[in-house]
C-alpha positions as CSV (number, residue, x, y, z in Angstrom):
1,P,27.2,1.1,27.0
2,K,24.0,-0.6,25.6
3,Q,21.8,1.5,27.7
4,A,23.5,4.6,26.5
5,Q,22.6,3.7,22.9
6,H,18.9,3.4,23.5
7,P,18.3,7.1,24.3
8,I,20.3,8.1,21.2
9,A,18.2,5.7,19.1
10,R,15.0,7.0,20.6
11,E,16.2,10.6,19.9
12,K,17.0,9.8,16.3
13,F,13.6,8.1,15.8
14,A,11.8,11.1,17.4
15,R,13.7,13.5,15.1
16,A,12.8,11.3,12.0
17,M,9.2,11.2,13.0
18,E,9.1,14.9,13.6
19,S,10.6,15.7,10.2
20,L,8.2,13.2,8.6
21,S,5.3,15.0,10.1
22,K,6.5,18.3,8.7
23,I,6.3,17.0,5.1
24,N,3.4,18.8,3.4
25,C,1.3,17.8,0.5
26,E,3.7,19.3,-2.1
27,E,6.5,17.1,-1.0
28,R,4.5,13.9,-1.6
29,D,4.2,12.1,-4.9
30,T,0.7,13.2,-5.9
31,E,1.1,13.4,-9.7
32,V,-2.0,12.2,-11.6
33,L,0.0,9.5,-13.3
34,T,1.0,8.1,-9.8
35,W,-2.5,7.4,-8.7
36,M,-3.8,6.5,-12.1
37,T,-1.0,3.8,-12.4
38,A,-2.1,2.4,-9.1
39,Y,-5.7,2.2,-10.3
40,V,-4.6,0.5,-13.6
41,V,-2.7,-2.1,-11.6
42,A,-5.8,-2.7,-9.4
43,V,-8.0,-3.1,-12.5
44,V,-5.6,-5.5,-14.1
45,C,-5.4,-7.6,-10.9
46,L,-9.2,-7.7,-10.7
47,A,-9.4,-8.8,-14.3
48,G,-6.9,-11.5,-13.7
49,A,-8.8,-12.7,-10.7
50,F,-12.0,-12.7,-12.7
51,L,-10.4,-14.7,-15.6
52,A,-8.8,-17.1,-13.2
53,S,-12.1,-17.9,-11.6
54,F,-13.1,-19.7,-14.8
55,S,-10.1,-22.1,-14.8
56,K,-10.0,-25.5,-13.2
57,D,-10.2,-25.4,-9.4
58,T,-6.7,-25.9,-8.0
59,M,-4.7,-24.6,-5.1
60,S,-2.6,-22.5,-7.6
61,R,-5.8,-20.9,-8.9
62,Q,-7.0,-20.1,-5.4
63,L,-3.7,-18.6,-4.4
64,F,-3.5,-16.6,-7.6
65,I,-7.0,-15.2,-6.9
66,I,-6.0,-14.3,-3.4
67,F,-2.8,-12.7,-4.7
68,A,-4.7,-10.7,-7.3
69,L,-7.4,-9.5,-5.0
70,V,-5.0,-8.5,-2.2
71,T,-2.8,-6.7,-4.7
72,A,-5.8,-4.9,-6.2
73,L,-6.8,-3.8,-2.7
74,A,-3.4,-2.5,-1.8
75,F,-2.9,-0.6,-5.1
76,G,-6.4,0.7,-5.3
77,L,-6.4,2.0,-1.7
78,G,-2.9,3.4,-2.2
79,G,-4.1,5.2,-5.4
80,T,-7.0,6.6,-3.5
81,S,-4.7,8.0,-0.8
82,H,-2.5,9.7,-3.4
83,M,-5.6,11.1,-5.1
84,Q,-6.9,12.5,-1.8
85,I,-3.5,14.2,-1.2
86,F,-3.6,15.5,-4.8
87,K,-7.0,17.0,-4.1
88,L,-5.8,18.6,-0.8
89,Q,-2.8,20.1,-2.7
90,R,-5.0,21.4,-5.5
91,E,-7.3,23.1,-3.0
92,N,-4.2,24.6,-1.3
93,R,-5.0,22.9,2.0
94,S,-2.5,21.5,4.4
95,C,-1.9,17.8,4.5
96,G,-2.3,16.2,7.9
97,S,0.5,13.8,8.9
98,S,-0.9,12.6,12.2
99,W,-4.3,11.4,13.3
100,Q,-4.9,14.5,15.4
101,E,-4.2,17.0,12.6
102,D,-6.7,18.5,10.2
103,N,-7.0,16.9,6.7
104,H,-5.8,13.5,7.8
105,E,-8.5,11.6,6.0
106,W,-6.1,10.3,3.4
107,M,-4.3,8.3,6.2
108,Y,-7.3,5.9,6.6
109,T,-7.0,4.6,3.0
110,W,-3.2,4.6,3.3
111,L,-3.4,2.5,6.5
112,F,-5.5,-0.2,4.8
113,A,-3.2,0.0,1.7
114,V,-0.1,-0.8,3.8
115,T,-2.0,-3.4,5.8
116,F,-2.9,-5.4,2.6
117,A,0.5,-4.8,0.9
118,P,2.5,-7.5,2.7
119,F,-0.1,-10.2,1.9
120,S,0.5,-9.7,-1.8
121,P,4.1,-11.1,-1.9
122,A,3.2,-13.7,0.7
123,A,0.4,-15.0,-1.6
124,L,2.7,-14.9,-4.6
125,A,5.4,-16.9,-2.7
126,A,2.7,-19.5,-1.7
127,L,1.6,-19.6,-5.3
128,A,5.2,-20.3,-6.5
129,I,5.7,-23.0,-3.9
130,S,2.4,-24.7,-4.7
131,T,3.2,-24.6,-8.4
132,T,6.6,-26.2,-8.0
133,E,5.2,-28.8,-5.6
134,S,2.5,-29.8,-8.0
135,S,4.8,-30.0,-11.0
136,G,7.6,-31.9,-9.2
């Protein structure tokens, strides 16, 4: 019975990936406000890291700077990906959804954006723990 479930799961996964690869640029969120908001978040995080660099050197400060920089990278690169897709859409070009397709350049910045994204909440959690440990 368990072995019978694996082919079904693989088939569902294959269908999901196939339908995902058929999504064209028009079906992605490429509005100007989407990528501009990502850039605003990135700038605010960079400003926060810059301002935090002037405070007393503590573990909390270091963790906040890491959080701010990683969040800025994730949002900035995500905004760049959305902007690249917007440009493809504006030029009426197809949007590649796999590494082998034409116009897949946006996937490079997206890859790095999703790579940095999990480190943001991890740094924030570490910051929260370090703050409660130092105050307790």
